Backbone bond lengths (Angstrom), bond angles and torsions (degrees), N, CA, C in turn:
res aa  C-N    CA-C-N  psi(-1)  N-CA   C-N-CA  omega(-1)  CA-C   N-CA-C  phi
1 X - - - 1.454 - - 1.523 110.72 -
2 X 1.317 116.77 -38.00 1.457 119.06 179.58 1.517 110.91 -64.49
3 X 1.351 115.84 -44.10 1.453 119.49 -179.69 1.523 111.07 -63.61
4 X 1.336 116.18 -43.52 1.452 118.97 179.21 1.512 111.35 -62.19
5 X 1.343 116.22 -40.55 1.454 119.45 177.98 1.505 111.50 -60.64
6 X 1.346 115.66 -43.22 1.464 119.95 179.62 1.502 111.41 -61.93
7 X 1.346 117.12 -41.66 1.461 120.56 179.98 1.519 110.40 -63.55
8 X 1.302 116.91 -40.72 1.457 120.07 179.69 1.520 110.90 -61.67
9 X 1.331 116.83 -42.84 1.462 120.39 -179.68 1.514 110.59 -63.98
10 X 1.332 117.16 -44.26 1.457 120.51 -179.93 1.520 110.68 -62.22
11 X 1.333 116.63 -41.96 1.453 119.39 -179.42 1.526 111.52 -65.16
12 X 1.331 116.63 -35.43 1.461 119.90 175.53 1.525 110.30 -62.58
13 X 1.339 116.44 -46.02 1.454 120.28 178.36 1.520 110.58 -60.57
14 X 1.323 116.46 -40.73 1.448 121.61 179.77 1.524 110.71 -60.83
15 X 1.333 116.67 -45.96 1.464 120.26 -179.54 1.519 111.58 -65.63
16 X 1.336 117.42 -39.98 1.464 120.57 176.74 1.515 110.27 -60.51
17 X 1.321 116.71 -43.42 1.450 120.76 179.30 1.501 112.68 -60.59
18 X 1.314 117.76 -37.46 1.459 120.61 179.43 1.521 111.76 -61.69
19 X 1.316 117.05 -33.68 1.455 120.72 -179.53 1.513 111.47 -65.51
20 X 1.321 117.28 -31.24 1.451 121.10 -174.08 1.521 113.57 -100.47
21 X 1.341 118.05 -21.50 1.457 119.78 -170.77 1.529 111.85 -128.29
22 X 1.339 118.20 68.09 1.457 119.02 -177.85 1.510 114.02 -78.68
23 X 1.332 118.97 -14.15 1.456 120.34 -169.59 1.512 113.95 -119.86
24 X 1.327 117.97 19.80 1.453 119.89 -177.06 1.521 109.92 -72.78
25 X 1.353 116.78 138.96 1.457 121.51 -177.32 1.505 112.30 -86.99
26 X 1.319 116.71 -162.47 1.463 121.59 -177.46 1.522 110.48 -70.46
27 X 1.307 115.87 159.80 1.463 120.11 -171.46 1.517 113.20 -98.62
28 X 1.301 115.11 156.78 1.468 123.89 172.99 1.511 105.20 -116.70
29 X 1.313 117.81 108.43 1.447 118.34 -177.82 1.510 110.84 -157.01
30 X 1.288 115.65 162.59 1.461 121.45 173.21 1.507 107.40 -149.74
31 X 1.319 116.58 150.43 1.450 119.16 -178.08 1.522 109.04 -154.90
32 X 1.312 118.01 160.33 1.453 121.12 -177.20 1.507 111.37 -131.30
33 X 1.316 115.33 157.91 1.448 121.61 165.86 1.517 106.92 -130.06
34 X 1.311 118.11 168.33 1.464 119.57 -177.99 1.519 110.68 -128.41
35 X 1.337 114.95 145.64 1.458 122.13 171.97 1.524 106.42 -123.56
36 X 1.324 116.36 125.59 1.464 120.54 -172.45 1.527 110.11 -99.16
37 X 1.325 117.09 124.68 1.460 123.13 171.87 1.521 108.06 -104.17
38 X 1.331 117.10 -175.32 1.462 119.56 -174.79 1.525 111.69 -65.10
39 X 1.333 117.24 -45.80 1.457 120.38 -175.79 1.527 113.80 -118.63
40 X 1.311 117.84 1.83 1.459 119.96 -177.36 1.518 110.21 -147.12
41 X 1.304 115.19 166.37 1.455 122.09 178.01 1.524 108.15 -127.53
42 X 1.313 116.76 126.91 1.458 121.46 177.29 1.517 108.70 -98.87
43 X 1.318 116.05 119.65 1.456 121.89 -178.41 1.519 108.35 -100.82
44 X 1.324 115.86 114.61 1.459 120.33 174.88 1.512 108.81 -84.86
45 X 1.313 116.46 122.29 1.460 121.31 -171.33 1.521 110.34 -117.20
46 X 1.311 116.67 123.71 1.456 122.06 178.76 1.521 109.49 -103.33
47 X 1.321 116.26 118.74 1.460 121.76 179.82 1.516 108.33 -111.55
48 X 1.330 115.18 109.90 1.464 120.52 -178.37 1.525 111.40 -106.04
49 X 1.320 117.08 28.78 1.458 119.91 -179.55 1.521 111.60 -80.19
50 X 1.337 117.74 -20.99 1.458 120.80 179.04 1.529 109.90 -92.22
51 X 1.327 115.57 178.88 1.458 119.54 -179.39 1.521 111.21 -64.05
52 X 1.338 116.46 -34.43 1.464 121.84 178.18 1.524 108.38 -116.06
53 X 1.339 118.95 124.11 1.468 120.90 179.73 1.522 111.25 -56.26
54 X 1.311 116.61 138.10 1.453 122.23 179.28 1.519 109.72 -117.99
55 X 1.327 115.78 141.57 1.453 121.08 179.72 1.518 109.73 -118.65
56 X 1.326 116.58 137.32 1.451 121.04 173.88 1.513 108.30 -143.86
57 X 1.318 116.50 164.00 1.451 121.53 179.11 1.523 109.71 -122.55
58 X 1.313 115.37 137.17 1.454 122.19 177.41 1.523 108.09 -120.85
59 X 1.325 116.45 129.77 1.459 120.04 179.50 1.527 109.65 -102.99
60 X 1.321 115.40 126.63 1.459 122.23 175.96 1.516 109.04 -123.08
61 X 1.317 115.93 153.00 1.461 118.45 170.79 1.526 108.11 -70.97
62 X 1.311 115.92 161.62 1.459 118.63 178.32 1.523 110.76 -62.07
63 X 1.335 115.47 -34.20 1.463 119.20 177.89 1.532 110.90 -64.71
64 X 1.335 117.14 -43.13 1.467 120.95 177.95 1.521 110.90 -63.83
65 X 1.331 115.87 -42.48 1.464 119.73 -179.58 1.525 110.95 -63.72
66 X 1.332 116.80 -44.11 1.464 120.20 178.40 1.526 111.44 -63.99
67 X 1.330 116.10 -39.43 1.465 120.08 177.79 1.528 110.75 -64.02
68 X 1.323 115.89 -42.78 1.462 120.61 177.50 1.528 111.01 -58.20
69 X 1.329 116.96 -47.11 1.462 120.28 -179.68 1.526 111.25 -63.79
70 X 1.325 116.67 -38.98 1.466 120.06 178.35 1.529 111.15 -64.58
71 X 1.333 116.72 -38.64 1.465 120.57 179.50 1.528 110.71 -67.54
72 X 1.319 116.46 -38.15 1.467 120.07 176.12 1.527 110.02 -61.00
73 X 1.314 116.59 -45.55 1.467 120.74 -179.23 1.518 111.01 -65.53
74 X 1.331 116.67 -38.35 1.466 120.14 179.23 1.525 110.95 -65.52
75 X 1.323 116.86 -39.04 1.462 121.01 177.70 1.525 110.23 -60.46
76 X 1.325 115.17 -47.36 1.464 118.94 -177.21 1.524 111.64 -65.71
77 X 1.332 116.42 -36.43 1.460 120.17 -177.72 1.525 112.12 -73.81
78 X 1.328 117.84 -29.73 1.466 120.81 -173.04 1.525 114.20 -100.03
79 X 1.320 117.74 -12.22 1.467 120.30 -177.01 1.521 111.16 -74.20
80 X 1.320 116.04 139.59 1.464 121.01 -179.86 1.518 112.22 -83.53
81 X 1.332 117.56 -27.57 1.462 121.38 -178.74 1.519 109.30 -133.44
82 X 1.334 116.57 160.06 1.454 120.71 177.96 1.521 110.57 -67.02
83 X 1.332 117.51 -32.25 1.471 120.56 177.01 1.530 110.45 -63.59
84 X 1.329 116.70 -44.99 1.462 120.89 177.86 1.528 110.52 -62.11
85 X 1.326 117.30 -41.79 1.449 121.77 -179.20 1.524 111.54 -62.89
86 X 1.336 116.83 -48.86 1.454 119.98 -178.00 1.522 111.52 -65.52
87 X 1.326 117.84 -42.01 1.468 120.08 179.43 1.527 111.11 -61.48
88 X 1.334 116.92 -41.55 1.459 120.34 179.75 1.524 110.96 -67.26
89 X 1.328 117.07 -39.01 1.463 119.87 177.77 1.523 111.53 -65.66
90 X 1.343 117.06 -42.24 1.461 120.20 178.86 1.525 110.54 -61.08
91 X 1.329 117.32 -40.13 1.467 121.18 178.01 1.527 110.81 -63.58
92 X 1.340 115.91 -39.33 1.459 119.58 178.74 1.525 110.94 -66.53
93 X 1.340 117.07 -40.46 1.461 120.30 175.79 1.524 110.52 -56.04
94 X 1.329 115.73 -40.99 1.462 120.41 -179.97 1.526 110.67 -68.90
95 X 1.323 117.95 -41.74 1.465 121.80 -179.92 1.526 111.75 -59.68
96 X 1.321 116.59 -36.66 1.458 120.48 -178.55 1.530 113.01 -88.46
97 X 1.332 116.87 1.70 1.449 120.37 175.75 1.514 115.62 85.94
98 X 1.333 117.72 9.33 1.455 119.45 176.79 1.524 111.17 -67.95
99 X 1.316 116.03 -41.27 1.461 120.73 179.70 1.521 108.64 -129.04
100 X 1.324 115.76 151.58 1.461 121.01 179.45 1.516 111.82 -112.41
101 X 1.328 116.84 -21.97 1.466 119.37 -179.23 1.525 110.79 -86.38
102 X 1.304 115.86 159.76 1.462 121.85 -179.05 1.524 109.41 -84.33
103 X 1.317 116.58 107.40 1.458 122.24 -179.81 1.518 108.56 -111.81
104 X 1.328 116.74 130.66 1.455 121.47 178.00 1.518 109.75 -128.15
105 X 1.307 114.65 162.39 1.463 120.73 176.30 1.522 110.37 -56.09
106 X 1.339 117.28 -45.33 1.454 120.94 -176.29 1.523 111.52 -65.09
107 X 1.335 116.35 -40.63 1.462 120.09 178.55 1.517 110.76 -63.03
108 X 1.331 116.11 -45.42 1.455 120.48 179.12 1.523 111.01 -64.83
109 X 1.320 116.31 -39.88 1.458 121.09 179.48 1.522 111.33 -63.24
110 X 1.326 116.63 -44.10 1.470 120.92 178.71 1.520 110.83 -62.70
111 X 1.340 116.31 -43.79 1.464 120.72 178.50 1.517 110.90 -62.42
112 X 1.327 116.47 -42.59 1.460 121.83 -179.89 1.531 110.74 -62.80
113 X 1.326 117.40 -43.97 1.459 121.14 179.07 1.517 111.43 -61.81
114 X 1.331 116.18 -40.31 1.460 120.30 -179.81 1.521 111.01 -64.55
115 X 1.322 116.78 -41.00 1.458 120.79 -176.35 1.523 112.80 -77.21
116 X 1.319 117.51 -17.71 1.461 120.07 -178.06 1.533 112.08 -116.96
117 X 1.317 117.80 19.57 1.463 120.31 -174.21 1.522 112.99 -66.95
118 X 1.328 117.33 -19.22 1.466 119.48 179.54 1.524 112.79 -97.52
119 X 1.321 117.25 7.42 1.457 119.17 -175.91 1.527 111.28 -73.87
120 X 1.305 114.58 164.83 1.463 121.32 176.85 1.509 111.87 -110.00
121 X 1.337 117.25 -7.21 1.450 120.67 -179.65 1.518 111.96 -62.62
122 X 1.346 116.96 -44.33 1.454 119.61 -173.64 1.520 111.53 -60.85
123 X 1.323 117.13 -42.50 1.465 120.01 179.10 1.525 110.68 -66.67
124 X 1.348 116.08 -38.49 1.456 120.16 -179.52 1.524 111.05 -65.65
125 X 1.338 116.71 -48.90 1.459 121.19 -179.21 1.526 110.76 -64.00
126 X 1.341 116.46 -40.70 1.455 120.26 179.86 1.526 111.33 -62.83
127 X 1.331 116.32 -34.94 1.462 121.13 -179.39 1.525 111.52 -74.55
128 X 1.334 116.07 -43.57 1.459 119.79 -174.71 1.525 113.09 -82.12
129 X 1.345 116.69 -41.98 1.468 122.67 -174.99 1.532 110.06 41.07
130 X 1.337 116.74 59.02 1.468 119.94 -169.94 1.523 112.87 -68.85
131 X 1.325 115.16 147.34 1.459 121.95 173.08 1.521 108.40 -99.52
132 X 1.336 119.35 124.67 1.460 120.91 -178.59 1.523 111.67 -56.90
133 X 1.332 116.46 136.29 1.459 120.38 -179.36 1.527 111.07 -89.15
134 X 1.324 117.40 -11.17 1.464 122.45 176.92 1.525 108.30 -109.79
135 X 1.303 117.22 125.65 1.460 120.67 -179.48 1.528 110.95 -57.00
136 X 1.344 115.44 138.74 1.461 123.05 178.12 1.524 113.64 64.54
137 X 1.325 117.62 19.83 1.457 120.47 174.16 1.527 109.19 -95.17
138 X 1.324 115.77 158.45 1.467 121.80 -179.60 1.524 108.63 -134.08
139 X 1.340 116.55 124.11 1.456 122.01 171.75 1.521 106.99 -132.73
140 X 1.323 116.05 124.73 1.460 119.41 -175.43 1.520 109.46 -154.32
141 X 1.316 115.47 164.67 1.460 121.47 178.23 1.513 109.67 -146.81
142 X 1.339 116.16 151.81 1.454 123.30 -179.53 1.526 110.20 52.05
143 X 1.333 116.18 57.29 1.461 119.96 -170.50 1.531 111.93 -139.22
144 X 1.328 115.17 156.76 1.455 120.83 167.40 1.525 107.86 -72.90
145 X 1.339 115.89 148.90 1.464 119.50 -179.15 1.522 109.28 -143.24
146 X 1.321 115.55 144.50 1.461 122.05 -176.27 1.520 107.89 -147.11
147 X 1.348 117.85 118.64 1.461 119.85 178.81 1.523 110.38 -161.33
148 X 1.330 114.25 162.87 1.459 122.07 170.92 1.518 108.09 -136.82
149 X 1.328 116.26 126.51 1.454 122.46 178.17 1.522 108.77 -108.34
150 X 1.330 117.31 121.66 1.461 121.48 178.71 1.523 109.38 -117.08
151 X 1.333 114.98 156.35 1.473 121.57 178.87 1.521 110.92 52.38
152 X 1.311 116.14 44.32 1.448 120.10 -178.63 1.517 111.26 -145.11
153 X 1.316 114.80 -162.34 1.463 121.36 -178.48 1.518 109.64 -136.91
154 X 1.321 115.98 136.19 1.455 122.50 173.76 1.519 108.50 -124.00
155 X 1.323 115.90 125.66 1.461 121.58 174.60 1.513 109.39 -107.59
156 X 1.322 116.32 131.46 1.463 121.05 -174.97 1.517 109.80 -122.63
157 X 1.310 116.07 134.50 1.454 121.25 171.69 1.522 107.15 -118.34
158 X 1.297 116.70 139.00 1.463 120.35 -176.47 1.504 109.43 130.17
159 X 1.343 116.86 -105.44 1.458 121.41 178.21 1.529 111.02 49.80
160 X 1.345 115.42 54.06 1.461 122.89 179.82 1.524 113.01 64.62
161 X 1.337 116.72 33.17 1.454 120.56 175.49 1.519 108.71 -111.72
162 X 1.348 117.45 -144.95 1.453 119.28 -168.91 1.514 114.94 -66.82
163 X 1.340 118.84 -19.82 1.461 119.20 179.36 1.524 110.30 -63.07
164 X 1.327 116.94 -20.74 1.462 120.26 178.99 1.526 112.43 -67.71
165 X 1.313 117.74 -1.26 1.464 120.38 172.17 1.523 111.18 -51.95
166 X 1.308 117.14 -35.73 1.460 119.47 -178.29 1.517 112.31 -108.16
167 X 1.335 117.35 7.91 1.451 119.09 172.88 1.508 114.37 102.97
168 X 1.312 119.25 -41.26 1.455 121.05 -179.10 1.527 108.21 -96.81
169 X 1.332 116.80 101.30 1.462 119.66 -169.02 1.519 112.49 -91.40
170 X 1.316 116.31 51.33 1.458 119.66 174.27 1.529 110.44 -153.56
171 X 1.303 115.60 132.86 1.459 122.80 166.74 1.517 104.79 -137.20
172 X 1.319 117.74 134.51 1.461 119.20 -171.19 1.516 111.81 -141.04
173 X 1.331 114.53 148.52 1.457 122.82 172.09 1.529 108.22 -115.11
174 X 1.332 116.14 140.20 1.462 120.96 -175.20 1.522 110.48 -130.65
175 X 1.330 114.96 144.16 1.460 120.46 172.06 1.520 107.99 -148.09
176 X 1.324 116.94 129.30 1.448 120.15 177.63 1.513 111.46 156.62
177 X 1.335 115.01 -167.18 1.459 121.02 -176.09 1.523 109.83 -92.37
178 X 1.344 116.89 121.31 1.462 122.47 177.08 1.519 108.14 -82.33
179 X 1.325 116.22 107.73 1.463 123.03 -170.59 1.525 112.70 -56.44
180 X 1.322 116.97 -46.73 1.471 121.79 178.80 1.521 111.73 -121.23
181 X 1.329 116.19 24.73 1.451 120.05 179.97 1.522 112.10 84.70
182 X 1.324 115.19 -172.91 1.460 123.33 179.02 1.522 107.59 -116.80
183 X 1.323 116.95 126.68 1.462 120.98 -177.42 1.524 109.23 -124.17
184 X 1.333 117.02 124.41 1.461 121.55 177.81 1.526 109.58 -133.13
185 X 1.332 114.85 147.62 1.462 119.61 178.98 1.517 109.20 -149.37
186 X 1.344 115.79 122.11 1.454 122.47 176.21 1.506 108.80 -147.37
187 X 1.331 116.20 -130.72 1.460 118.90 172.58 1.523 110.22 -64.08
188 X 1.329 115.64 -28.37 1.460 121.49 170.45 1.523 107.41 -126.29
189 X 1.315 116.83 158.16 1.458 121.56 178.56 1.523 108.89 -113.52
190 X 1.318 115.00 132.32 1.455 120.99 178.13 1.528 108.18 -136.12
191 X 1.316 116.82 137.66 1.459 121.62 178.82 1.519 108.65 -145.42
192 X 1.317 115.66 154.27 1.463 121.85 177.55 1.524 108.49 -138.32
193 X 1.328 117.62 149.68 1.467 120.64 -176.80 1.521 111.83 -75.82
194 X 1.319 116.12 173.78 1.459 121.50 176.56 1.527 110.27 -56.97
195 X 1.325 115.52 145.07 1.451 119.74 -179.92 1.518 111.35 161.89
196 X 1.321 115.39 -177.40 1.453 122.34 179.42 1.526 108.97 -86.39
197 X 1.351 116.92 129.61 1.463 121.04 -175.70 1.523 111.13 -138.55
198 X 1.323 114.36 154.84 1.457 122.57 164.24 1.520 105.97 -118.14
199 X 1.328 117.03 136.47 1.454 118.63 -176.32 1.506 112.55 -158.79
200 X 1.325 115.66 178.08 1.456 121.48 178.42 1.520 109.37 -146.50
201 X 1.317 115.23 157.88 1.453 122.97 167.42 1.522 107.58 -130.43
202 X 1.319 115.18 143.14 1.462 119.70 172.25 1.521 107.96 -127.88
203 X 1.316 116.44 119.79 1.455 120.82 -176.06 1.511 110.05 77.32
204 X 1.328 117.91 124.08 1.456 120.27 -177.41 1.517 110.25 -145.19
205 X 1.326 115.27 138.73 1.460 122.98 179.96 1.520 107.38 -132.15
206 X 1.323 117.38 106.03 1.452 118.81 -177.93 1.501 111.93 158.01
207 X 1.327 117.37 -135.79 1.454 122.89 -177.10 1.519 109.98 -134.69
208 X 1.330 115.95 139.48 1.450 119.07 169.86 1.517 109.22 -149.78
209 X 1.289 116.23 150.71 1.459 121.37 178.62 1.515 109.09 -147.13
210 X 1.323 115.92 158.19 1.451 120.19 -179.64 1.510 111.24 -168.86
211 X 1.321 116.79 174.79 1.453 122.96 178.53 1.525 108.82 -91.41
212 X 1.333 116.97 115.46 1.453 120.47 -178.62 1.521 110.31 -71.06
213 X 1.335 116.99 127.82 1.459 122.14 176.36 1.526 110.94 -104.86
214 X 1.314 116.21 -38.47 1.458 124.88 174.91 1.519 107.02 -145.66
215 X 1.330 118.64 162.44 1.465 118.64 174.83 1.527 111.07 -53.91
216 X 1.348 115.89 124.24 1.465 124.05 179.44 1.526 113.63 75.56
217 X 1.347 117.99 6.67 1.458 121.00 177.02 1.532 109.15 -126.70
218 X 1.341 115.89 137.53 1.449 121.99 -174.25 1.523 110.14 -137.90
219 X 1.339 114.82 156.36 1.453 120.69 168.85 1.522 108.05 -121.79
220 X 1.333 116.59 164.87 1.469 121.74 177.19 1.529 111.58 52.01
221 X 1.309 115.48 59.98 1.464 122.04 -175.05 1.527 110.98 -94.72
222 X 1.324 115.47 135.19 1.463 122.36 173.66 1.519 108.55 -118.22
223 X 1.326 116.91 133.86 1.464 121.49 179.10 1.523 109.78 -130.20
224 X 1.330 115.49 138.09 1.467 121.66 177.90 1.517 108.12 -146.47
225 X 1.326 116.33 110.38 1.454 119.29 -178.32 1.512 112.20 169.50
226 X 1.332 115.94 -141.30 1.455 122.37 -178.42 1.522 109.42 -129.32
227 X 1.330 115.52 145.36 1.456 119.91 179.27 1.524 110.83 -130.49
228 X 1.314 115.66 148.74 1.465 121.54 178.64 1.527 110.42 -72.12
229 X 1.325 116.14 -42.39 1.467 119.84 -178.64 1.521 108.47 -153.08
230 X 1.334 117.10 140.05 1.451 120.79 179.02 1.522 110.93 -150.11
231 X 1.321 115.90 152.34 1.456 121.00 176.60 1.520 110.44 -151.00
232 X 1.334 117.48 141.04 1.458 123.18 -177.53 1.527 109.37 -141.91
233 X 1.324 116.52 136.03 1.455 120.90 175.05 1.527 109.17 -129.50
234 X 1.336 117.85 142.87 1.460 120.59 179.69 1.513 111.62 -71.46
235 X 1.311 116.61 148.65 1.463 123.28 176.86 1.532 107.64 -122.45
236 X 1.335 118.88 123.03 1.459 126.72 -4.91 1.533 111.72 -71.71
237 X 1.326 115.48 164.33 1.464 120.29 -177.21 1.523 111.78 -66.58
238 X 1.315 116.78 -33.17 1.468 120.06 -175.18 1.515 109.56 -130.76
């Protein structure tokens, strides 16, 4: 019942997105999953920056993998701006061999603007500039996003399947502990402190990786990039 409920929510988000984004082009994204062996971890990395998605696997020792995760967390905790955080994370991805091309916040931002130039979200958000009615909640659209969810569950629909009808082939539901909070920046900026959250993203341009628990389900997810629409509420609400 829980899984069915999650699928229904994602499909609703997907249909809402179709109403607002009929002209979105192909996506720029990459994502990883992990397979754990006794002394090493194999990270399957999907790079969709080219015309045809490419898959490769990188093997790290558990010590290297843990160090990598710690460095990601340190970057997020010490960065003064989301732009600084994303640029530092992209550089770290390159240092560890996840990516070979030079990816920057500005490049991703320019690409995102080009692919969403016909959207109606930006005008709507700019007009409303809503104030969240729930403390520590985040609702935003057409924004950069940076978060890490630990000890939780992320369900993803898309992964180069039918969601690619509109170009952004990812819609996701998240539940768990946000290690350094949720940080978003677009026409408006919204952030929330560390804590337990339930949230979603619809449309994503950037990088994310996590530990696969089941097909399309992950734990310990890190995301750094841009999203078309996102919302997060603290658990419990009060």
